[in-house]
Backbone as CSV, one residue per row, in Angstrom:
resi,resn,N_x,N_y,N_z,CA_x,CA_y,CA_z,C_x,C_y,C_z
1,MET,-19.361,-6.043,-8.806,-18.285,-6.381,-7.732,-17.212,-6.888,-8.309
2,SER,-15.841,-6.572,-7.825,-14.749,-6.959,-8.367,-14.270,-8.320,-8.191
3,ASP,-13.434,-9.052,-8.979,-13.186,-10.235,-8.896,-12.561,-10.731,-7.516
4,LYS,-11.805,-9.672,-6.726,-11.100,-10.195,-5.722,-12.222,-10.442,-4.566
5,TYR,-13.446,-10.161,-4.699,-14.390,-10.326,-3.600,-15.236,-11.561,-3.957
6,ASN,-15.227,-12.001,-5.066,-16.066,-13.276,-5.433,-15.831,-14.279,-4.545
7,SER,-14.350,-14.878,-4.262,-14.164,-15.934,-3.634,-13.496,-15.651,-2.231
8,HIS,-13.289,-14.444,-1.647,-12.813,-14.065,-0.572,-11.330,-14.955,-0.187
9,ILE,-10.768,-15.469,-1.198,-9.437,-15.904,-1.278,-8.542,-15.581,-2.369
10,PRO,-7.481,-14.565,-2.153,-6.831,-14.060,-3.132,-6.035,-15.084,-3.623
11,LYS,-5.687,-14.978,-5.022,-4.974,-16.100,-5.718,-3.731,-15.478,-6.255
12,PRO,-2.740,-16.211,-6.477,-1.384,-15.621,-7.045,-1.691,-14.647,-8.252
13,ASN,-0.992,-13.711,-8.377,-0.960,-12.636,-9.451,-2.179,-11.762,-9.403
14,MET,-2.872,-11.691,-8.312,-4.213,-10.849,-7.984,-3.490,-9.468,-7.726
15,ARG,-4.129,-8.554,-8.362,-3.635,-7.095,-7.667,-4.515,-6.494,-6.917
16,PHE,-3.907,-5.779,-5.815,-4.465,-5.065,-4.861,-3.663,-3.720,-4.592
17,GLY,-4.343,-2.558,-5.366,-3.606,-1.523,-5.428,-2.270,-1.519,-6.210
18,LYS,-1.331,-1.192,-5.747,0.055,-1.427,-6.382,0.735,-2.890,-5.954
19,LEU,0.134,-3.736,-5.328,0.602,-4.967,-4.833,0.094,-5.863,-5.818
20,THR,0.919,-6.959,-6.097,0.445,-8.177,-6.800,0.992,-9.358,-5.891
21,THR,-0.083,-10.173,-5.691,0.234,-11.272,-4.887,1.034,-12.360,-5.587
22,ILE,2.041,-12.850,-4.587,3.024,-13.916,-5.405,2.694,-15.166,-4.910
23,SER,2.769,-15.539,-3.516,2.428,-16.902,-2.910,1.791,-16.681,-1.518
24,ARG,1.138,-17.667,-1.160,0.745,-17.901,0.220,1.455,-18.439,1.246
25,ARG,1.332,-18.011,2.437,1.775,-18.605,3.626,1.077,-18.730,4.662
26,LYS,0.886,-19.757,5.362,-0.118,-20.145,6.432,0.650,-19.722,7.601
27,GLY,0.174,-18.983,8.362,0.569,-18.478,9.819,-0.028,-19.396,10.740
28,TYR,0.211,-19.015,11.958,-0.324,-19.648,13.140,-1.942,-19.600,13.259
29,SER,-2.201,-18.421,13.112,-3.825,-18.217,13.090,-4.361,-17.467,11.607
30,LYS,-3.491,-16.825,10.888,-3.807,-16.217,9.639,-3.170,-16.593,8.486
31,THR,-3.622,-16.260,7.440,-3.100,-16.673,6.133,-2.416,-15.156,5.605
32,TYR,-1.033,-15.276,5.214,-0.335,-14.352,4.753,0.100,-14.303,3.193
33,TRP,0.371,-13.154,2.675,0.883,-13.395,1.410,2.061,-12.757,1.117
34,ILE,2.864,-13.316,0.144,3.992,-12.494,-0.159,3.672,-11.630,-1.438
35,CYS,3.898,-10.516,-1.411,3.276,-9.604,-2.435,4.665,-8.850,-3.025
36,LYS,4.493,-8.337,-4.287,5.488,-7.424,-4.828,4.710,-6.103,-5.158
37,CYS,5.475,-5.177,-4.762,5.070,-3.823,-5.056,5.351,-3.394,-6.470
38,ASP,4.744,-2.405,-7.268,4.991,-1.906,-8.631,6.438,-1.438,-8.508
39,CYS,6.843,-0.894,-7.320,8.292,-0.238,-7.316,9.492,-1.301,-7.429
40,GLY,8.839,-2.625,-7.146,9.975,-3.612,-7.181,10.214,-4.335,-5.591
41,ASN,9.813,-3.550,-4.531,9.902,-3.882,-3.311,8.973,-5.214,-3.147
42,GLU,9.456,-6.285,-2.260,8.808,-7.489,-1.961,8.145,-7.268,-0.376
43,MET,6.992,-7.570,-0.101,6.520,-7.498,1.082,6.247,-9.136,1.554
44,ARG,6.621,-9.522,2.807,6.736,-10.968,3.018,5.466,-11.289,3.857
45,LYS,4.955,-10.430,4.806,3.658,-10.931,5.480,2.674,-9.912,5.445
46,VAL,1.824,-10.071,4.184,0.687,-9.087,4.157,-0.650,-10.104,4.389
47,ALA,-1.389,-9.703,5.334,-2.656,-10.493,5.746,-3.679,-10.440,4.799
48,ARG,-4.326,-11.509,4.594,-5.470,-11.656,3.652,-6.406,-10.702,3.621
49,LEU,-6.861,-10.272,4.998,-7.886,-9.616,5.079,-7.483,-7.962,4.999
50,ASP,-6.217,-7.747,5.163,-5.489,-6.498,4.883,-5.568,-6.064,3.153
51,LEU,-5.527,-7.235,2.424,-5.488,-6.959,1.021,-6.959,-6.870,0.701
52,LEU,-7.769,-7.639,1.134,-9.378,-7.756,0.728,-9.819,-6.436,1.252
53,ASN,-9.575,-5.788,2.144,-10.236,-4.767,2.741,-9.562,-3.322,2.276
54,ASP,-8.534,-3.414,1.580,-7.854,-2.327,1.003,-7.022,-1.722,2.090
55,ILE,-6.649,-2.416,3.048,-5.864,-1.808,4.126,-4.353,-1.377,3.971
56,ILE,-3.974,-2.545,2.963,-2.426,-2.283,2.535,-2.704,-2.544,1.188
57,THR,-2.151,-1.441,0.384,-2.335,-1.462,-1.029,-0.983,-1.105,-1.853
58,GLN,-0.032,-0.932,-0.956,1.349,-0.577,-1.452,2.416,-0.902,-0.242
59,CYS,3.552,-0.999,-0.900,4.795,-1.322,0.253,5.028,0.051,0.989
60,HIS,5.960,-0.058,1.967,6.133,0.958,3.005,6.848,2.090,2.296
61,THR,7.819,1.778,1.638,8.501,2.943,0.665,7.454,3.860,-0.019
62,CYS,6.607,3.025,-0.774,5.553,3.940,-1.594,4.484,4.605,-0.501
63,ASN,4.456,4.080,0.614,3.584,4.800,1.479,3.984,5.933,2.153
64,LYS,5.323,5.821,2.211,5.914,7.135,2.919,6.064,7.983,1.699
65,LYS,6.315,7.738,0.467,6.224,8.686,-0.616,4.836,9.389,-0.581
66,THR,3.938,8.674,-0.715,2.381,8.967,-0.755,2.138,9.953,0.312
67,MET,2.681,9.713,1.543,2.377,10.560,2.773,3.080,11.846,2.509
68,ILE,4.439,11.872,2.180,5.293,13.203,1.950,4.684,14.011,0.839
69,GLU,4.020,13.355,-0.024,3.498,14.048,-1.235,1.982,14.762,-0.944
70,ASN,1.275,13.930,-0.144,0.158,14.521,0.526,0.446,15.779,1.494
71,VAL,1.337,15.560,2.299,1.745,16.793,3.311,2.123,17.905,2.311
72,LEU,2.959,17.777,1.281,3.328,18.861,0.406,2.539,19.478,-0.380
73,ASN,1.540,18.773,-0.967,0.377,19.202,-1.808,-0.672,19.973,-0.802
74,ASN,-0.684,19.489,0.253,-1.683,20.267,1.080,-1.004,21.381,1.892
75,SER,0.213,21.842,1.880,0.819,22.718,2.848,0.683,24.096,2.149
76,VAL,0.831,24.999,2.944,0.766,26.604,2.480,2.331,27.051,2.532
77,LEU,2.715,27.341,1.352,4.164,27.827,1.323,4.087,29.241,1.466
78,ILE,4.982,29.973,2.169,4.979,31.422,2.428,6.362,31.675,1.708
79,PRO,6.224,32.544,0.857,7.506,33.232,0.297,8.482,33.816,1.375
80,LEU,9.756,33.634,1.262,10.941,33.870,2.062,10.754,35.372,2.177
81,ASN,10.561,36.294,1.378,10.474,37.698,1.238,9.374,38.286,2.280
82,GLU,8.263,37.387,2.388,7.097,37.859,3.108,7.452,37.511,4.532
83,LEU,8.443,36.463,5.015,8.671,36.024,6.311,9.644,37.239,6.761
84,SER,10.443,37.658,6.114,11.590,38.930,6.643,10.688,40.178,6.805
85,ASN,9.576,40.382,6.310,8.882,41.514,6.716,7.964,41.570,7.910
86,GLN,8.129,40.324,8.619,7.276,40.411,9.769,8.088,40.622,10.957
């Protein structure tokens, strides 16, 4: 099992996907983390359980890029000359 599950409490400088934890903030009912993504973006409210359960592993910008890449990689491209023949 990986180190992040040993204590169920993330610590500063732990990695979760592309995110690195920076500091912990206590909310009303949850513990949140300020994280920094590999691309340089900072995320201010990442829930502890979202990190531990791999629900959030990158910032919103990287998530959009990943979704676009997945759509493009799984799309069927039809050459323009085939479209004009129909």
